[in-house]
C-alpha positions as CSV (number, residue, x, y, z in Angstrom):
1,M,-4.0,20.0,-55.0
2,S,-1.1,22.5,-54.8
3,Q,0.9,22.7,-51.6
4,P,-0.4,25.4,-49.3
5,T,3.1,26.6,-48.5
6,E,5.9,26.7,-51.1
7,R,9.0,26.8,-48.9
8,N,10.4,26.9,-45.4
9,R,10.3,30.5,-44.4
10,L,12.3,30.4,-41.2
11,D,15.5,31.5,-42.9
12,G,14.2,35.1,-42.4
13,E,13.7,34.7,-38.7
14,A,16.3,35.8,-36.1
15,S,15.3,33.3,-33.4
16,P,18.1,30.7,-32.9
17,Y,15.4,28.1,-32.3
18,L,13.6,28.9,-35.6
19,Q,17.0,29.0,-37.4
20,Q,17.7,25.5,-36.1
21,H,14.7,24.4,-38.3
22,A,15.3,26.6,-41.3
23,D,17.0,23.7,-43.2
24,N,14.3,21.2,-42.4
25,P,12.5,19.8,-45.5
26,V,9.2,20.8,-43.7
27,N,7.9,24.0,-45.1
28,W,7.8,25.7,-41.7
29,Q,6.1,29.1,-41.4
30,P,6.6,31.6,-38.6
31,W,3.6,32.3,-36.4
32,G,1.5,35.0,-38.0
33,D,-1.6,36.0,-39.9
34,E,-0.1,35.0,-43.3
35,A,0.3,31.3,-42.3
36,F,-3.3,31.1,-41.1
37,E,-4.5,32.9,-44.2
38,R,-2.8,30.2,-46.3
39,A,-4.5,27.5,-44.3
40,Q,-7.9,29.1,-44.9
41,E,-7.2,29.6,-48.6
42,H,-6.3,26.0,-49.1
43,D,-8.8,24.6,-46.5
44,V,-6.2,22.6,-44.6
45,P,-5.5,22.2,-40.9
46,V,-2.5,23.8,-39.2
47,F,0.2,21.9,-37.4
48,V,1.9,24.0,-34.6
49,S,5.1,22.9,-33.0
50,I,6.3,25.0,-30.0
51,G,9.8,24.6,-28.4
52,Y,13.0,26.4,-27.6
53,S,16.6,26.2,-28.7
54,S,18.0,24.1,-25.8
55,C,15.1,21.7,-25.6
56,H,16.4,18.1,-25.7
57,W,13.2,16.4,-26.9
58,C,12.7,19.2,-29.4
59,H,16.0,18.2,-31.0
60,V,15.1,14.5,-30.9
61,M,11.7,15.0,-32.6
62,A,13.3,17.1,-35.2
63,E,15.9,14.5,-36.0
64,E,13.4,11.7,-36.0
65,S,10.5,13.3,-37.9
66,F,11.1,16.9,-39.2
67,E,14.3,16.0,-41.0
68,D,12.6,12.9,-42.6
69,E,11.7,13.6,-46.3
70,S,8.6,11.5,-46.3
71,V,7.2,13.0,-43.2
72,A,8.0,16.5,-44.5
73,A,6.2,15.6,-47.8
74,L,3.1,14.7,-45.8
75,L,3.2,17.8,-43.7
76,N,3.8,20.0,-46.7
77,E,0.9,18.5,-48.7
78,E,-1.8,18.2,-46.0
79,F,-1.0,21.0,-43.5
80,V,0.4,24.5,-42.9
81,S,3.2,23.9,-40.4
82,I,4.2,26.6,-38.0
83,K,7.2,26.8,-35.7
84,V,7.0,28.9,-32.5
85,D,9.8,29.9,-30.2
86,R,8.1,29.8,-26.8
87,E,10.6,32.3,-25.4
88,E,9.6,34.9,-28.0
89,R,5.9,34.2,-28.0
90,P,5.0,33.2,-24.5
91,D,1.4,34.2,-25.2
92,V,1.0,31.6,-27.9
93,D,2.8,29.0,-25.7
94,S,0.5,29.8,-22.7
95,T,-2.7,29.3,-24.5
96,F,-1.7,26.1,-26.2
97,M,-0.1,24.7,-23.1
98,T,-3.3,25.4,-21.2
99,V,-5.3,23.4,-23.7
100,C,-2.7,20.6,-23.5
101,Q,-2.9,20.5,-19.7
102,L,-6.7,20.6,-19.6
103,V,-7.0,17.9,-22.2
104,T,-4.2,15.5,-21.4
105,G,-3.4,16.4,-17.8
106,G,0.2,17.2,-18.6
107,G,2.4,19.3,-20.8
108,G,6.0,20.0,-21.9
109,W,8.1,20.8,-24.9
110,P,8.0,20.2,-27.8
111,L,4.4,21.1,-27.7
112,S,2.5,19.7,-30.7
113,A,-1.0,20.9,-31.7
114,W,-3.2,20.4,-34.7
115,C,-5.6,23.3,-35.3
116,T,-8.4,24.6,-37.5
117,P,-7.3,27.2,-40.1
118,E,-8.6,29.8,-37.6
119,G,-6.1,28.7,-35.0
120,R,-8.2,26.6,-32.6
121,P,-6.6,23.3,-31.5
122,F,-8.4,20.0,-31.9
123,Y,-5.6,17.6,-31.1
124,V,-2.7,18.2,-28.7
125,G,0.3,16.5,-27.2
126,T,4.0,16.9,-26.7
127,Y,6.7,14.6,-28.1
128,F,5.6,12.0,-30.6
129,P,8.0,9.2,-31.6
130,P,8.3,8.3,-35.3
131,E,6.7,4.9,-34.8
132,P,4.0,3.9,-32.2
133,R,5.6,3.3,-28.8
134,R,4.2,2.7,-25.3
135,N,0.6,3.7,-26.1
136,Q,1.9,6.7,-28.0
137,P,0.9,7.0,-31.7
138,G,3.7,7.4,-34.3
139,F,3.9,10.9,-35.6
140,R,3.5,10.1,-39.3
141,D,0.6,7.8,-38.6
142,L,-1.1,10.5,-36.5
143,C,-0.6,13.1,-39.2
144,E,-2.1,10.7,-41.8
145,R,-5.2,10.0,-39.6
146,I,-5.7,13.7,-39.0
147,A,-5.5,14.5,-42.7
148,D,-7.9,11.7,-43.5
149,S,-10.4,12.9,-40.9
150,W,-10.2,16.5,-42.1
151,S,-11.2,15.3,-45.6
152,D,-14.3,13.7,-44.2
153,P,-17.1,16.3,-43.8
154,E,-18.7,14.6,-40.8
155,Q,-15.4,14.1,-39.0
156,R,-14.3,17.6,-39.8
157,E,-17.4,18.9,-38.2
158,E,-16.6,16.9,-35.1
159,M,-13.1,18.3,-35.0
160,R,-14.4,21.8,-35.3
161,R,-16.9,21.3,-32.4
162,R,-14.0,19.9,-30.3
163,A,-11.8,22.9,-31.2
164,D,-14.6,25.3,-30.2
165,Q,-15.1,23.5,-26.8
166,W,-11.3,23.4,-26.1
167,A,-11.0,27.1,-27.0
168,E,-13.9,28.0,-24.6
169,S,-12.3,25.9,-21.8
170,A,-9.0,27.7,-22.3
171,R,-10.7,31.1,-22.2
172,D,-12.5,30.1,-19.0
173,E,-9.2,29.1,-17.4
174,L,-6.9,31.9,-18.6
175,E,-9.4,34.8,-18.5
176,S,-11.1,33.7,-15.2
177,V,-12.2,36.5,-12.9
178,P,-15.1,36.4,-10.4
179,T,-18.4,37.2,-11.9
180,P,-20.0,40.6,-11.0
181,D,-22.6,39.0,-8.7
182,A,-19.7,37.6,-6.6
183,A,-18.4,41.0,-5.8
184,G,-19.2,43.1,-2.8
185,P,-19.5,46.9,-2.5
186,D,-17.3,49.0,-4.7
187,G,-16.4,45.9,-6.7
188,E,-14.5,44.2,-3.9
189,D,-14.4,40.5,-3.9
190,A,-17.1,39.3,-1.4
191,A,-14.6,36.7,-0.1
192,G,-12.3,39.5,1.2
193,P,-8.5,39.5,1.1
194,A,-6.6,36.3,0.8
195,G,-5.9,36.2,4.6
196,D,-2.9,36.6,6.9
197,D,-2.5,32.8,7.4
198,L,-2.0,32.1,3.7
199,L,1.8,32.0,4.0
200,D,1.7,29.4,6.7
201,T,-0.9,27.4,4.8
202,A,1.3,27.4,1.7
203,A,4.4,26.4,3.6
204,A,2.5,23.6,5.3
205,A,1.5,22.3,1.9
206,A,5.1,22.4,0.8
207,L,6.2,20.6,3.9
208,R,3.7,17.7,3.2
209,G,5.3,17.2,-0.2
210,Y,8.9,17.4,1.0
211,D,11.2,14.4,0.2
212,E,12.9,13.9,3.5
213,E,15.4,11.5,2.1
214,H,16.8,13.5,-0.9
215,G,15.3,16.9,-0.5
216,G,13.0,18.6,-3.0
217,F,9.3,18.0,-3.5
218,G,7.8,14.7,-4.6
219,S,9.1,11.2,-4.1
220,G,9.1,9.8,-7.6
221,G,10.3,10.7,-11.1
222,A,11.9,13.9,-12.1
223,K,12.9,16.6,-9.6
224,F,12.4,20.3,-10.6
225,P,13.9,23.3,-8.8
226,M,11.1,25.1,-7.1
227,P,12.7,28.2,-5.6
228,G,9.2,29.7,-4.9
229,R,8.4,26.8,-2.5
230,I,11.8,27.1,-0.8
231,D,11.1,30.8,-0.3
232,L,7.7,30.1,1.3
233,L,9.3,27.6,3.7
234,M,12.0,30.1,4.8
235,R,9.5,33.0,5.2
236,A,7.2,30.8,7.3
237,Y,10.1,29.6,9.4
238,A,11.1,33.2,10.1
239,G,7.6,34.0,11.2
240,R,6.9,30.9,13.2
241,G,10.2,29.3,14.1
242,R,9.1,25.8,13.3
243,D,12.3,23.8,12.7
244,A,10.7,21.4,10.2
245,L,10.1,24.3,7.8
246,L,13.8,25.3,7.8
247,S,14.9,21.7,7.6
248,A,12.8,21.2,4.4
249,A,14.2,24.4,2.9
250,T,17.8,23.6,3.7
251,G,17.4,19.9,2.8
252,T,16.3,21.0,-0.7
253,L,19.1,23.4,-1.1
254,D,21.6,20.7,0.1
255,G,20.1,18.1,-2.2
256,M,20.3,20.2,-5.3
257,A,23.9,21.5,-4.5
258,R,25.2,17.9,-3.9
259,G,23.7,16.4,-7.0
260,G,24.3,16.5,-10.7
261,M,21.8,19.2,-11.4
262,Y,24.4,21.5,-10.0
263,D,27.5,21.8,-12.2
264,Q,30.1,20.7,-9.7
265,I,33.0,21.7,-11.9
266,G,31.9,25.0,-13.4
267,G,29.1,26.2,-11.2
268,G,25.5,27.0,-12.2
269,F,22.4,24.8,-12.4
270,H,21.1,22.6,-15.2
271,R,17.4,22.7,-15.9
272,Y,16.2,19.8,-13.7
273,A,17.0,16.2,-12.6
274,V,15.4,13.2,-14.2
275,D,15.6,11.2,-10.9
276,R,14.6,11.6,-7.3
277,E,18.2,11.8,-6.1
278,W,19.1,14.9,-8.2
279,T,21.9,12.8,-10.0
280,V,21.3,13.1,-13.7
281,P,20.0,16.3,-15.1
282,H,18.6,17.5,-18.4
283,F,21.8,19.5,-19.2
284,E,20.5,22.7,-20.7
285,K,21.4,25.7,-18.6
286,M,18.8,28.5,-18.5
287,L,19.2,32.1,-17.5
288,Y,16.1,32.1,-15.3
289,D,17.1,29.1,-13.2
290,N,20.5,30.6,-12.6
291,A,18.8,33.8,-11.5
292,E,16.1,32.3,-9.3
293,L,18.2,29.7,-7.5
294,P,21.1,32.0,-6.3
295,M,18.4,34.3,-4.7
296,A,17.1,31.2,-2.8
297,Y,20.7,30.2,-1.8
298,L,21.5,33.7,-0.6
299,D,18.4,33.7,1.6
300,G,19.4,30.3,2.9
301,Y,22.8,31.7,3.8
302,R,21.2,34.6,5.6
303,L,18.8,32.5,7.5
304,A,20.8,29.4,8.2
305,G,24.3,31.0,8.2
306,D,25.9,28.2,6.1
307,P,28.6,29.7,4.0
308,A,28.3,26.8,1.5
309,Y,25.0,28.5,0.3
310,A,26.8,31.7,-0.4
311,R,29.4,29.8,-2.3
312,V,26.8,28.1,-4.5
313,A,25.1,31.5,-5.2
314,S,28.5,33.1,-6.0
315,E,29.5,30.3,-8.4
316,S,26.2,30.3,-10.2
317,L,26.3,34.1,-10.7
318,A,29.9,33.7,-11.8
319,F,28.7,31.2,-14.4
320,L,26.2,33.8,-15.7
321,D,28.9,36.5,-15.8
322,R,31.3,34.1,-17.6
323,E,29.1,32.3,-20.1
324,L,25.8,34.1,-20.6
325,R,26.8,37.7,-20.5
326,H,26.9,40.0,-23.5
327,E,30.0,42.3,-23.5
328,G,27.6,45.2,-23.2
329,G,26.1,43.9,-20.0
330,G,22.9,42.0,-20.9
331,F,22.4,38.3,-20.4
332,F,21.8,35.7,-23.1
333,S,19.1,33.1,-22.6
334,T,20.4,29.5,-22.6
335,L,23.2,27.0,-23.2
336,D,22.1,23.9,-25.1
337,A,22.1,20.5,-23.5
338,R,24.0,18.9,-26.3
339,S,27.5,19.3,-27.8
340,R,30.0,17.2,-29.8
341,P,31.9,14.7,-27.5
342,P,35.5,15.5,-26.8
343,A,38.3,13.7,-28.7
344,G,38.7,10.2,-27.4
345,R,35.0,9.9,-26.6
346,G,33.7,10.0,-30.1
347,G,34.3,13.7,-30.9
348,D,37.1,12.8,-33.3
349,D,35.1,10.5,-35.5
350,G,32.4,12.8,-36.8
351,E,29.8,11.8,-34.2
352,G,27.0,14.3,-33.8
353,D,26.0,16.3,-30.8
354,V,25.3,14.3,-27.6
355,E,23.4,15.4,-24.5
356,G,25.7,16.2,-21.6
357,A,28.9,15.6,-23.5
358,F,30.5,18.8,-22.3
359,Y,29.8,18.1,-18.6
360,V,30.4,14.4,-18.0
361,W,33.6,12.5,-17.3
362,T,35.3,9.1,-17.4
363,P,38.0,8.0,-15.0
364,E,40.5,8.0,-17.8
365,E,39.7,11.7,-18.6
366,V,40.3,12.7,-15.0
367,D,43.6,10.7,-15.0
368,A,44.7,12.5,-18.2
369,V,44.3,15.9,-16.4
370,L,45.4,15.2,-12.8
371,D,48.3,13.6,-11.1
372,E,48.0,11.5,-7.9
373,P,46.8,11.9,-5.3
374,A,44.6,14.6,-6.8
375,A,43.2,12.3,-9.5
376,S,42.0,9.7,-6.9
377,L,40.6,12.3,-4.6
378,A,38.7,14.0,-7.4
379,K,37.2,10.8,-8.7
380,E,36.0,9.8,-5.2
381,R,34.8,13.3,-4.4
382,Y,32.7,13.5,-7.6
383,G,31.8,9.8,-7.9
384,I,33.6,9.4,-11.2
385,R,34.0,5.6,-11.7
386,A,34.1,2.9,-14.3
387,G,30.6,2.3,-15.7
388,G,29.5,5.8,-14.6
389,N,26.0,7.0,-13.7
390,F,25.1,8.2,-17.2
391,E,25.2,7.1,-20.8
392,R,28.1,5.4,-22.5
393,G,29.9,4.8,-19.2
394,T,30.3,8.5,-18.3
395,T,29.6,10.1,-15.0
396,V,27.7,13.3,-14.1
397,P,29.8,14.7,-11.2
398,T,28.1,14.8,-7.8
399,I,29.3,15.2,-4.3
400,A,29.8,11.5,-3.6
401,A,32.2,11.8,-0.6
402,S,32.7,14.5,2.0
403,V,36.1,16.2,2.6
404,E,36.1,14.6,6.1
405,E,35.6,11.1,4.7
406,L,38.3,11.5,2.2
407,A,40.7,12.9,4.8
408,A,40.0,10.0,7.2
409,D,40.6,7.4,4.5
410,R,44.0,8.8,3.6
411,D,45.2,10.0,7.0
412,L,45.3,13.6,5.7
413,S,43.9,16.7,7.3
414,P,40.6,18.1,6.0
415,E,42.5,21.3,5.1
416,A,45.0,19.4,3.0
417,V,42.3,17.5,1.1
418,R,40.3,20.7,0.6
419,E,43.4,22.4,-0.9
420,I,44.1,19.5,-3.2
421,L,40.5,19.4,-4.4
422,T,40.3,23.2,-5.0
423,E,43.3,23.0,-7.3
424,A,42.0,19.8,-9.0
425,R,38.7,21.4,-9.7
426,T,40.4,24.4,-11.3
427,E,42.5,22.0,-13.5
428,L,39.4,20.0,-14.5
429,F,37.6,23.2,-15.4
430,D,40.4,24.4,-17.5
431,A,40.6,21.0,-19.3
432,R,36.8,21.1,-19.9
433,E,37.1,24.5,-21.5
434,E,39.0,22.9,-24.3
435,R,36.0,20.6,-25.2
436,P,33.5,21.5,-28.0
437,R,31.1,23.8,-26.3
438,P,27.3,23.7,-26.3
439,A,25.5,26.1,-28.5
440,R,24.3,29.4,-26.9
441,D,21.0,31.0,-27.6
442,E,21.9,34.7,-27.7
443,K,18.5,36.2,-27.3
444,V,18.4,38.9,-24.6
445,L,14.9,38.7,-23.1
446,A,13.7,41.6,-21.0
447,S,11.9,39.3,-18.6
448,W,14.7,36.9,-17.9
449,N,17.2,39.7,-17.6
450,G,15.0,41.3,-15.0
451,R,15.3,38.2,-12.8
452,A,19.1,38.1,-13.4
453,I,19.3,41.8,-12.5
454,S,17.4,41.2,-9.3
455,A,19.8,38.3,-8.4
456,F,23.0,40.3,-9.0
457,A,21.5,43.3,-7.2
458,R,20.5,41.3,-4.1
459,A,23.9,39.6,-4.1
460,G,25.6,43.0,-4.0
461,S,25.3,43.6,-0.3
462,A,25.9,40.0,0.7
463,L,28.8,39.1,-1.7
464,G,30.3,42.4,-2.7
465,E,29.7,45.6,-4.6
466,A,30.9,44.2,-8.0
467,Y,27.6,42.2,-8.2
468,A,25.5,45.3,-8.0
469,E,27.6,46.9,-10.7
470,I,26.9,44.0,-13.0
471,A,23.2,44.4,-12.2
472,R,23.4,48.1,-13.2
473,E,25.2,47.3,-16.4
474,A,22.6,44.7,-17.4
475,L,19.8,47.1,-16.6
476,D,21.4,49.9,-18.7
477,F,21.7,47.4,-21.6
478,C,18.0,46.6,-21.5
479,R,17.0,50.2,-21.1
480,E,19.2,51.3,-24.0
481,R,18.3,48.5,-26.4
482,L,14.8,47.3,-25.4
483,Y,13.1,50.5,-24.1
484,D,11.7,53.3,-26.2
485,A,11.4,56.3,-23.9
486,D,10.1,58.5,-26.8
487,R,6.8,56.8,-26.7
488,E,4.2,58.6,-24.6
489,T,4.2,55.9,-21.9
490,G,7.4,54.2,-23.0
491,A,7.5,50.9,-24.8
492,L,9.4,47.8,-23.8
493,A,10.3,45.2,-26.4
494,R,10.4,41.5,-25.7
495,R,13.9,40.7,-27.0
496,W,17.1,41.9,-28.5
497,L,19.3,39.6,-30.7
498,D,22.4,41.0,-32.3
499,G,20.7,44.3,-32.9
500,D,17.4,42.9,-34.0
501,V,14.5,43.9,-31.7
502,R,11.3,42.0,-31.5
503,G,8.3,43.2,-29.4
504,P,6.3,44.4,-27.8
505,G,6.9,43.2,-24.3
506,Y,4.5,41.1,-22.3
507,L,3.6,41.5,-18.6
508,D,6.6,39.4,-17.4
509,D,8.9,41.7,-19.3
510,Y,7.5,44.8,-17.6
511,A,7.1,43.3,-14.1
512,F,10.4,41.4,-13.9
513,L,12.4,44.3,-15.3
514,A,10.7,46.8,-13.1
515,R,11.5,44.6,-10.1
516,G,15.1,44.3,-11.2
517,A,15.3,48.1,-11.5
518,L,13.9,48.5,-8.0
519,D,16.4,46.0,-6.6
520,T,19.2,47.8,-8.4
521,Y,18.2,51.1,-6.8
522,A,18.1,49.4,-3.4
523,A,21.6,48.0,-4.0
524,T,23.3,51.1,-5.4
525,G,21.5,54.0,-3.9
526,D,21.2,55.6,-7.3
527,P,17.7,57.1,-8.0
528,E,17.9,56.5,-11.8
529,P,17.0,52.8,-11.7
530,L,14.2,53.7,-9.4
531,G,12.9,56.2,-11.9
532,F,13.0,53.5,-14.6
533,A,11.1,51.1,-12.3
534,L,8.4,53.7,-11.8
535,D,8.2,54.3,-15.6
536,L,7.8,50.6,-16.3
537,A,5.2,50.3,-13.6
538,D,3.2,53.2,-15.0
539,A,3.3,51.5,-18.5
540,L,2.4,48.1,-17.0
541,V,-0.7,49.6,-15.5
542,D,-1.6,51.4,-18.7
543,E,-1.1,48.4,-20.9
544,F,-2.1,45.4,-18.9
545,H,-4.3,46.4,-16.0
546,D,-8.0,46.0,-16.4
547,A,-9.8,48.0,-13.7
548,D,-13.2,46.5,-14.5
549,D,-12.0,42.9,-14.2
550,G,-9.7,43.8,-11.2
551,T,-6.7,41.9,-12.7
552,I,-3.6,42.3,-14.7
553,Y,-3.4,40.4,-18.0
554,F,-0.3,38.9,-19.6
555,T,-1.0,40.5,-22.9
556,R,-2.3,43.9,-24.0
557,D,-6.0,44.2,-24.6
558,L,-7.4,41.9,-27.3
559,D,-10.6,42.7,-29.2
560,G,-13.4,40.2,-29.3
561,E,-12.4,38.9,-32.8
562,A,-8.9,38.0,-31.6
563,R,-10.2,36.1,-28.6
564,D,-12.5,34.2,-31.0
565,G,-9.4,33.3,-33.0
566,S,-10.5,35.2,-36.1
567,G,-8.5,38.4,-35.8
568,D,-5.1,39.7,-34.8
569,A,-4.0,40.3,-31.2
570,G,-5.4,43.7,-30.7
571,G,-2.9,45.2,-33.1
572,E,0.1,44.2,-31.0
573,T,2.2,43.3,-34.0
574,A,1.7,43.0,-37.7
575,D,2.2,39.2,-37.5
576,A,0.4,38.6,-34.2
577,G,-1.7,35.7,-35.5
578,P,-4.9,34.5,-33.9
579,L,-5.0,34.0,-30.2
580,I,-7.9,32.1,-28.6
581,A,-7.6,33.9,-25.2
582,R,-6.2,36.8,-23.3
583,P,-4.2,34.9,-20.7
584,Q,-3.4,35.7,-17.1
585,E,-0.3,34.0,-15.6
586,F,-1.5,32.8,-12.2
587,T,0.9,30.0,-11.3
588,D,4.6,29.8,-10.7
589,R,6.2,27.5,-13.2
590,S,9.8,27.6,-14.4
591,T,9.6,31.4,-13.7
592,P,7.5,33.2,-11.1
593,S,3.9,34.2,-11.9
594,S,4.1,37.5,-13.7
595,L,0.8,38.5,-12.2
596,G,2.2,37.8,-8.7
597,V,5.4,39.7,-9.4
598,A,3.5,42.6,-10.9
599,A,1.2,42.9,-7.9
600,E,4.1,42.6,-5.4
601,T,6.2,45.2,-7.3
602,L,3.3,47.7,-7.5
603,A,2.8,47.3,-3.8
604,L,6.5,48.0,-3.1
605,L,6.7,50.9,-5.5
606,D,3.6,52.5,-3.9
607,G,5.9,53.9,-1.2
608,F,7.3,56.2,-3.9
609,R,3.9,57.5,-4.9
610,T,1.7,59.9,-3.1
611,D,-1.6,58.9,-4.7
612,G,-1.9,55.3,-3.5
613,E,-2.8,54.0,-6.9
614,F,-0.3,51.2,-7.1
615,R,-1.3,49.8,-3.7
616,E,-5.0,49.9,-4.7
617,I,-4.3,47.9,-7.8
618,A,-2.2,45.3,-5.9
619,E,-5.0,45.0,-3.3
620,R,-7.6,44.6,-5.9
621,V,-5.6,41.9,-7.7
622,V,-5.2,39.7,-4.6
623,R,-8.9,40.3,-3.7
624,T,-10.0,39.3,-7.2
625,H,-8.1,36.0,-7.1
626,A,-8.4,35.3,-3.3
627,D,-10.4,32.1,-3.8
628,R,-8.0,30.8,-6.4
629,I,-5.0,31.6,-4.1
630,R,-6.6,30.1,-1.0
631,G,-7.7,27.0,-2.9
632,S,-4.1,26.1,-4.1
633,P,-1.6,28.4,-2.4
634,L,1.4,26.2,-3.2
635,E,0.9,26.6,-6.9
636,H,0.6,30.4,-6.5
637,A,3.7,31.2,-4.5
638,S,4.2,34.6,-6.1
639,L,0.6,35.6,-5.6
640,V,0.9,34.4,-2.0
641,R,3.9,36.7,-1.5
642,A,1.9,39.6,-3.0
643,A,-1.1,38.9,-0.8
644,D,1.1,38.7,2.3
645,L,2.7,42.0,1.4
646,V,-0.6,43.7,0.9
647,E,-2.0,42.2,4.1
648,T,1.0,42.9,6.4
649,G,2.5,46.0,4.8
650,G,5.9,44.3,4.7
651,I,9.2,45.7,6.0
652,Q,10.7,49.0,4.8
653,V,14.2,50.2,5.7
654,T,14.8,53.9,4.8
655,V,18.5,54.9,5.0
656,A,19.2,58.6,5.0
657,A,22.9,59.1,4.3
658,D,25.2,60.7,1.7
659,A,26.5,57.2,1.2
660,V,25.3,54.0,2.9
661,P,28.2,52.9,5.2
662,D,30.0,49.7,4.2
663,D,29.2,48.0,7.5
664,W,25.5,48.9,7.1
665,R,25.5,47.3,3.6
666,E,27.1,44.2,5.1
667,T,24.6,44.1,7.9
668,L,21.7,44.5,5.5
669,G,23.2,41.9,3.2
670,E,23.6,39.3,5.9
671,R,20.3,39.9,7.7
672,Y,17.3,37.8,6.6
673,L,14.6,40.4,5.9
674,P,12.2,38.6,3.6
675,G,10.6,40.9,1.0
676,A,12.1,44.0,2.6
677,L,12.3,47.2,0.7
678,I,15.6,49.0,1.2
679,A,15.1,52.7,0.3
680,P,18.2,54.8,0.4
681,R,17.8,58.6,0.2
682,P,20.1,61.7,0.6
683,A,20.9,62.8,4.1
684,T,19.3,66.3,3.8
685,D,16.0,67.5,2.4
686,A,18.0,69.9,0.2
687,D,19.8,67.0,-1.5
688,L,16.5,65.1,-1.6
689,D,14.9,67.9,-3.6
690,E,17.5,67.3,-6.3
691,W,16.4,63.7,-6.5
692,L,12.8,64.7,-6.7
693,D,13.6,67.0,-9.6
694,R,15.4,64.2,-11.4
695,L,12.5,61.8,-10.8
696,G,9.8,64.4,-11.8
697,M,8.2,64.2,-8.3
698,A,6.3,67.3,-7.0
699,E,6.8,66.3,-3.4
700,A,8.6,63.7,-1.3
701,P,6.9,60.3,-1.3
702,P,5.9,58.6,2.0
703,I,9.0,56.4,2.2
704,W,11.3,59.4,2.2
705,A,9.2,62.2,3.6
706,G,10.4,63.6,6.9
707,R,13.2,61.0,7.1
708,D,16.4,62.9,6.9
709,A,19.6,62.2,8.7
710,V,19.9,63.0,12.4
711,D,22.8,65.3,13.3
712,G,24.4,64.6,9.9
713,E,24.9,60.9,10.8
714,P,23.6,58.0,8.6
715,T,20.1,57.3,9.9
716,A,17.8,54.3,9.6
717,Y,14.1,54.3,9.7
718,V,12.6,50.8,10.0
719,C,8.9,50.1,9.4
720,E,6.8,46.9,9.5
721,G,3.1,46.4,9.3
722,F,2.5,50.2,8.8
723,T,4.3,51.0,12.1
724,C,7.7,52.6,12.2
725,S,10.6,52.7,14.6
726,P,12.2,56.0,15.8
727,P,15.1,57.1,13.7
728,R,18.4,55.4,14.7
729,T,22.0,56.2,13.8
730,D,22.9,52.6,14.9
731,L,21.5,50.2,12.3
732,D,21.7,47.2,14.6
733,A,19.6,49.2,17.1
734,A,17.1,50.0,14.4
735,L,16.8,46.4,13.3
736,S,16.5,45.2,16.9
737,W,13.1,47.0,16.9
738,L,11.9,44.4,14.5
739,E,12.9,41.6,17.0
740,T,11.1,43.5,19.8
741,R,7.9,43.6,17.6
742,E,8.2,39.9,16.7
743,S,8.7,38.8,20.3
744,S,5.6,40.8,21.4
745,E,3.3,39.3,18.8
């Protein structure tokens, strides 16, 4: 039998992850119809491997198996092998990950799946070692067994039956909406809205899982940053004043900031910690973590008043600006976990890339950079000692000793110690910059950039105007390179990479970027980003909302053939490939639920519409999924926020002024107003008319209408729960109205 694929075709792909495998002896194919047609033509199963460029275990499996000539020969002879960058094809990743979680109870990357030639998986897992290990089959043995089973007609039939069952289960999970007989009048969910106690219920669940000793959630194994849970705790505390809620939020912020998951020398967060104490991370740095976490730390600063939280947020955003920002303004995706060790630690003897090599230290390396007493202080401060806490005697820096402890031990003032450590950190950072650097994945993803734009925009009022300017530049980058305004409804592409654009965008691209544009308008007072947010929201509704089902899907509409795995994805792209389901993204994972962010963003933007359509869609979404949200609110943090906004109406602050006064910006930046919509407008109705013309609005929307400046002075209108304060030319007086309402409830 001739091989079903003649060569590795990844050399024609722009994705850095796919390029990493372009030299493998495996005849990798990109995901698309052609690969599956080859499998059907040769009557062989398909092996699908899903990962991303900075994934540590993806690198390991590649080195152990995909670079092995004998393994490659087996894959090339018996399978069509497909490589997928999960960041470019989140729809493919979502469907296969759902199958993996349903079947095995877990998931992760690399995600490995063996499928029928039609694209339905019949065996799934994550990382497989080259030889059997700890109840895991060896990869080569597993491939041989699957190939043998496929050649046996009876076993093949069983594999096909299993694939059909798994595909049906995935569709049930991903496409789930209430059945028509569960709906009430006018299609409303008979169960009603999610309920106004949902936020408290979710926060109580987060509190039950809180690790009181080290912070975070869960008391064993790896610790993941969960900014959505921190947000729920802070919102519930603001509403109820229960100290335990705030303690859990700040305890988690403190634990992450003290540990090795936070880059103590250069700022910014690694992906997650492998231990309960937050000490040793997986070292990749992702754009989305360093967007989500600064927003959580800024809210912690606003609520608890601890300036250390503002510092962590500022340093993390500085990392993004320094190391993941394109010169044109957009943000790249990731830094790899691995790099070549520095000279003196193996980097001068041809050793390959090692995880964490750029970030870890030995005592001797510190001594080579710093003089005394700075060297001793830095080693004690960051826990850098002989033997280390990581591999090969190296140390991941953590906050091992407080400034006060160090000062007391040396009979120095805390101020003197702090000054020495500040200078020492700068010198260590400069020395680290000379080391071989981790590789950078330079994809600019619309969705992840949307979250980074929100982070910089929200930091603008709290940390300084320069942050809002960075948000605006990144938004302009995405609009100019990823958005085609000439299309009737506008078309947003998924990613840009050195001029190469791949699309079209998914729900998270539209929802996250629309929210980033809205936040940029709030931070800058410029209506142009608001207009872009409204355009994206209109396109989101046109492309992803299903009025009959009362939900918003992650992908555009798929025809029946595509959902059965026998056609393309509704014509989305020429190489869409078969998809077994049209997914919805319900839960918050490493990024927020796109469904939740879409519903919340539509509800916020409804204030700028006069027809009420956006709010109606948001209400219907949370009604449709009310039972799911109530059943597991902690897993649906973004949908909980959307449901709470729909139920309560949220907080709106309209500011009528030629320019928002600096002290007002500072007040709004330092005041904890969870989920509040800040809506600047011109001082006079005449100037507002110019805005309306620019935005193509026939009349002033509710959030601006009748809210001009009083006596030419900057004026604030504060609303909560569909009730508004009188106009105030004193912002503090306007915001005190909120406190009066809270105390009366």
